[in-house]
C-alpha positions as CSV (number, residue, x, y, z in Angstrom):
1,M,-38.1,-71.8,-49.2
2,S,-34.9,-70.8,-51.1
3,Q,-36.1,-67.2,-51.1
4,L,-36.7,-67.4,-47.4
5,N,-33.1,-68.6,-46.8
6,K,-31.7,-65.8,-48.9
7,L,-33.6,-63.3,-46.9
8,T,-32.5,-64.9,-43.6
9,R,-28.8,-64.8,-44.7
10,M,-29.2,-61.2,-45.9
11,F,-30.7,-60.1,-42.6
12,T,-28.0,-62.0,-40.8
13,L,-25.3,-60.3,-42.8
14,I,-26.9,-56.9,-42.2
15,G,-27.0,-57.7,-38.5
16,I,-23.3,-58.7,-38.5
17,L,-22.4,-55.7,-40.6
18,G,-24.4,-53.4,-38.2
19,T,-22.6,-55.0,-35.2
20,I,-19.2,-54.4,-36.9
21,I,-20.1,-50.8,-37.8
22,G,-21.4,-50.3,-34.2
23,Y,-18.2,-51.8,-32.8
24,I,-16.1,-49.6,-35.1
25,F,-18.1,-46.6,-34.1
26,L,-17.6,-47.4,-30.4
27,L,-13.9,-47.9,-31.0
28,Y,-13.7,-44.5,-32.8
29,R,-15.8,-42.8,-30.2
30,G,-13.6,-44.3,-27.4
31,Y,-10.6,-43.0,-29.3
32,T,-12.0,-39.5,-29.7
33,L,-13.1,-39.5,-26.1
34,N,-9.6,-40.4,-25.0
35,E,-8.3,-37.6,-27.2
36,E,-10.8,-35.1,-25.7
37,I,-9.9,-36.3,-22.1
38,S,-6.2,-36.0,-22.9
39,S,-6.7,-32.5,-24.3
40,K,-8.8,-31.5,-21.3
41,L,-6.3,-32.9,-18.9
42,E,-3.5,-31.0,-20.6
43,T,-5.6,-27.8,-20.5
44,L,-6.3,-28.5,-16.8
45,K,-2.6,-29.0,-16.2
46,K,-1.8,-25.7,-17.9
47,L,-4.5,-23.9,-15.8
48,N,-3.1,-25.4,-12.6
49,E,0.4,-24.2,-13.6
50,E,-1.0,-20.7,-14.4
51,I,-2.9,-20.7,-11.0
52,S,0.3,-21.7,-9.3
53,M,2.2,-18.9,-11.0
54,L,-0.5,-16.4,-10.1
55,E,-0.5,-17.5,-6.5
56,K,3.3,-17.2,-6.4
57,S,3.1,-13.7,-8.0
58,H,0.3,-12.8,-5.5
59,D,2.5,-13.9,-2.6
60,E,5.5,-11.9,-4.0
61,I,3.3,-8.8,-4.5
62,K,1.8,-9.2,-1.0
63,Y,5.3,-9.5,0.4
64,K,6.5,-6.4,-1.4
65,Y,3.4,-4.5,-0.3
66,Q,4.0,-5.5,3.3
67,Q,7.6,-4.4,3.0
68,V,6.6,-1.0,1.6
69,D,3.9,-0.8,4.2
70,L,6.5,-1.4,6.9
71,K,8.8,1.1,5.3
72,Y,6.4,4.1,5.4
73,K,4.4,3.1,8.5
74,Y,7.3,2.2,10.7
75,G,10.1,4.3,9.2
76,L,12.2,1.2,8.6
77,S,14.3,0.3,5.6
78,I,13.5,-2.5,3.1
79,E,17.0,-2.7,1.8
80,N,18.1,-4.6,4.8
81,K,16.4,-7.4,6.8
82,I,13.8,-5.9,9.1
83,D,14.3,-7.1,12.6
84,L,10.9,-6.4,14.1
85,P,11.7,-7.4,17.7
86,S,14.5,-4.9,18.0
87,N,12.3,-2.2,16.5
88,V,9.3,-2.9,18.7
89,K,9.2,0.6,20.3
90,I,9.3,2.2,16.9
91,I,6.5,0.0,15.7
92,Q,4.4,0.6,18.8
93,K,4.8,4.3,18.4
94,S,3.9,4.2,14.7
95,D,0.9,2.1,15.4
96,S,-0.3,4.5,18.1
97,A,0.2,7.4,15.6
98,D,-1.7,5.6,12.9
99,I,-4.6,4.8,15.3
100,L,-4.9,8.5,16.3
101,I,-4.8,9.6,12.7
102,N,-7.8,7.4,11.9
103,K,-9.5,8.5,15.1
104,I,-9.2,12.2,14.1
105,R,-10.2,11.5,10.5
106,T,-13.5,9.9,11.6
107,K,-14.5,13.1,13.4
108,Y,-12.8,15.6,11.1
109,P,-12.5,15.2,7.3
110,I,-9.2,16.2,5.8
111,D,-9.2,19.6,4.2
112,S,-8.2,19.1,0.6
113,N,-7.4,22.9,0.3
114,V,-4.4,22.4,2.6
115,A,-1.1,22.1,0.8
116,V,1.8,20.4,2.5
117,S,5.2,21.7,1.5
118,Y,8.0,19.4,2.4
119,Y,11.7,20.3,2.1
120,S,13.0,17.0,0.9
121,K,16.1,15.3,2.3
122,T,17.6,12.3,0.7
123,K,17.7,10.0,3.7
124,E,14.2,10.8,4.9
125,A,12.4,11.8,1.7
126,E,10.9,8.4,0.7
127,K,9.4,7.3,4.0
128,I,8.0,10.8,4.6
129,T,6.5,11.2,1.2
130,L,5.0,7.7,1.3
131,S,3.4,8.5,4.7
132,L,2.0,11.9,3.6
133,K,0.8,10.5,0.2
134,S,-1.4,8.1,2.1
135,L,-3.4,11.2,3.1
136,S,-5.4,13.5,0.8
137,Y,-3.4,16.7,1.0
138,N,-1.7,18.4,-1.9
139,L,1.9,17.5,-1.4
140,I,4.6,19.7,-2.7
141,T,8.3,18.7,-2.4
142,K,11.0,21.3,-2.5
143,N,14.8,21.2,-2.3
144,P,16.0,22.6,1.0
145,S,18.3,25.6,1.1
146,E,22.0,25.1,1.8
147,T,21.5,26.0,5.4
148,M,18.6,23.6,5.9
149,K,19.7,20.5,4.0
150,N,22.1,19.3,6.6
151,H,19.5,19.4,9.4
152,K,17.1,16.6,10.1
153,T,13.4,17.1,9.7
154,N,12.2,18.3,13.1
155,S,9.6,21.0,12.6
156,V,6.1,21.8,11.3
157,W,4.9,25.3,10.5
158,F,1.3,26.2,9.5
159,G,-0.8,29.1,8.3
160,K,-3.7,30.7,10.1
161,K,-6.4,29.0,8.0
162,V,-5.1,25.5,8.7
163,N,-7.3,23.7,11.1
164,I,-5.6,22.2,14.2
165,S,-6.9,18.7,13.2
166,D,-5.0,18.9,9.9
167,V,-1.9,20.1,11.7
168,K,-2.2,17.1,14.1
169,I,-2.8,14.6,11.3
170,I,0.3,15.8,9.4
171,A,2.5,15.8,12.5
172,L,1.3,12.3,13.3
173,A,2.0,11.1,9.8
174,L,5.6,12.2,10.3
175,I,5.8,10.3,13.6
176,R,4.3,7.3,11.9
177,A,7.2,7.4,9.4
178,G,9.7,7.4,12.3
179,I,10.4,11.2,12.3
180,S,10.9,13.0,15.6
181,I,9.0,16.3,15.6
182,R,10.2,18.8,18.2
183,S,8.4,21.9,17.1
184,I,4.9,22.6,15.8
185,R,4.2,26.3,15.4
186,P,2.4,28.9,13.4
187,Y,4.4,31.2,11.1
188,R,6.0,34.2,12.7
189,N,4.4,36.5,10.1
190,S,1.1,37.8,11.6
191,D,-0.6,38.5,8.3
192,S,-3.6,36.2,8.2
193,N,-3.1,35.7,4.4
194,Y,0.5,34.7,4.7
195,K,0.7,31.0,3.6
196,A,-2.8,30.8,5.0
197,N,-3.5,27.2,3.8
198,I,0.0,25.9,3.8
199,V,1.8,23.5,6.2
200,E,5.6,23.3,5.8
201,I,7.8,20.5,7.0
202,G,11.5,20.9,7.4
203,G,14.6,21.1,9.6
204,D,15.2,24.0,11.9
205,A,18.8,24.5,13.1
206,I,17.7,26.4,16.3
207,V,15.3,23.6,17.2
208,E,18.1,21.1,16.6
209,K,20.4,22.8,19.0
210,S,17.8,23.4,21.6
211,S,16.8,21.1,24.5
212,I,13.2,20.8,23.3
213,Q,12.0,17.2,23.5
214,P,10.1,15.5,20.6
215,Y,6.3,15.6,20.8
216,T,4.7,12.5,22.2
217,I,1.5,11.2,20.6
218,Q,-0.4,12.0,23.8
219,Q,0.8,15.6,23.7
220,I,-0.4,16.0,20.1
221,D,-3.7,14.4,21.0
222,T,-4.4,16.7,23.9
223,T,-3.0,20.0,22.6
224,I,-5.8,22.6,22.1
225,K,-3.6,25.2,20.4
226,F,0.0,25.1,19.1
227,E,2.0,28.2,20.0
228,R,5.4,29.4,18.9
229,D,7.6,27.6,21.3
230,I,10.8,29.0,19.7
231,E,11.6,32.1,17.6
């Protein structure tokens, strides 16, 4: 009987000890779980902060992109506040030019052999080059001569191997950038190889002094052949 009591007490102690160990284990597990939860919450907080920063950066990039888009597409400046209502006519004209460019391009692929030579002018250079670079032509910028640099960009010249669709797209890209084009004509030189695949953009003093009105988008759209309108 004494042996039985000893066994009973031993099992009781083992049970109590097991309960205590189990309780300690639960306490330890609860502590480690709290640590894990706290760690994961901290990680989640950092991720949310990073997401917030990325969203902010995305919004800033999107805003800057929109400003640049407005700059080349509408010929407006991003240095100053853009007052869209007061520039509604410019915007409508640029939009119309952009729509016609895309319409022509769906029917006629751009000729990558055509080189566009632009006589750069400080005030106009950025918006013109941005608009032209959105196309697939080989763009070459040059410094204008002393006689040309004081004249606004108003003319487009092209060689005999340049398709009229390319001429129209380039002229429309200039209008999209807010440039008034008053003359679109082939080179005076009758040699078929003279600047055959080249389109030049620049300012013509004679055109500037003339009474020639800027091309409308409709005129460019309906023109079958560009002739030398001025010598």
